[in-house]
C-alpha positions as CSV (number, residue, x, y, z in Angstrom):
1,X,29.0,30.7,-32.3
2,X,29.8,26.9,-32.5
3,X,31.1,27.0,-28.9
4,X,27.8,28.4,-27.7
5,X,25.8,25.8,-29.5
6,X,28.0,23.0,-27.9
7,X,27.5,24.5,-24.5
8,X,23.8,24.6,-25.0
9,X,23.7,20.9,-26.2
10,X,25.8,19.9,-23.2
11,X,23.6,21.8,-20.8
12,X,20.5,20.3,-22.5
13,X,21.9,16.7,-21.9
14,X,22.8,17.5,-18.3
15,X,19.2,18.9,-17.7
16,X,17.8,15.8,-19.2
17,X,20.0,13.6,-16.9
18,X,19.0,15.6,-13.8
19,X,15.3,15.3,-14.8
20,X,15.6,11.5,-15.3
21,X,17.2,11.3,-11.8
22,X,14.5,13.4,-10.2
23,X,11.8,11.3,-11.8
24,X,13.4,8.3,-10.5
25,X,13.7,9.7,-7.0
26,X,10.0,10.8,-7.2
27,X,8.9,7.3,-8.1
28,X,10.9,5.9,-5.2
29,X,9.4,8.5,-2.8
30,X,5.8,7.6,-4.1
31,X,6.5,3.9,-3.4
32,X,7.7,4.7,0.1
33,X,4.7,6.8,0.8
34,X,2.4,4.0,-0.4
35,X,4.2,1.4,1.8
36,X,3.9,3.8,4.8
37,X,0.2,4.4,4.1
38,X,-0.3,0.6,4.0
39,X,1.7,0.2,7.3
40,X,-0.5,2.9,8.9
41,X,-3.6,1.2,7.8
42,X,-2.4,-2.1,9.1
43,X,-1.5,-0.6,12.4
44,X,-4.9,1.1,12.7
45,X,-6.6,-2.3,12.0
46,X,-4.6,-3.9,14.6
47,X,-5.4,-1.2,17.2
48,X,-9.0,-1.4,16.3
49,X,-8.9,-5.2,16.9
50,X,-7.2,-4.6,20.3
51,X,-9.9,-2.0,21.3
52,X,-12.6,-4.5,20.4
53,X,-10.9,-7.3,22.3
54,X,-10.3,-5.2,25.5
55,X,-13.8,-3.7,25.3
56,X,-15.6,-7.1,25.0
57,X,-13.6,-8.4,28.0
58,X,-15.1,-5.9,30.4
């Protein structure tokens, strides 16, 4: 009986640890996504400026 309780407590602690790790990874992934979205917007703005510059030269 006591051994089963110990196993459950150990398993609960391991589950909490895995959850914390996954939450940390999720945060890192979300930060990467935000950085990529910003880069895409910057690139789109740069290409829009280039399109305007080339169209005004004609």
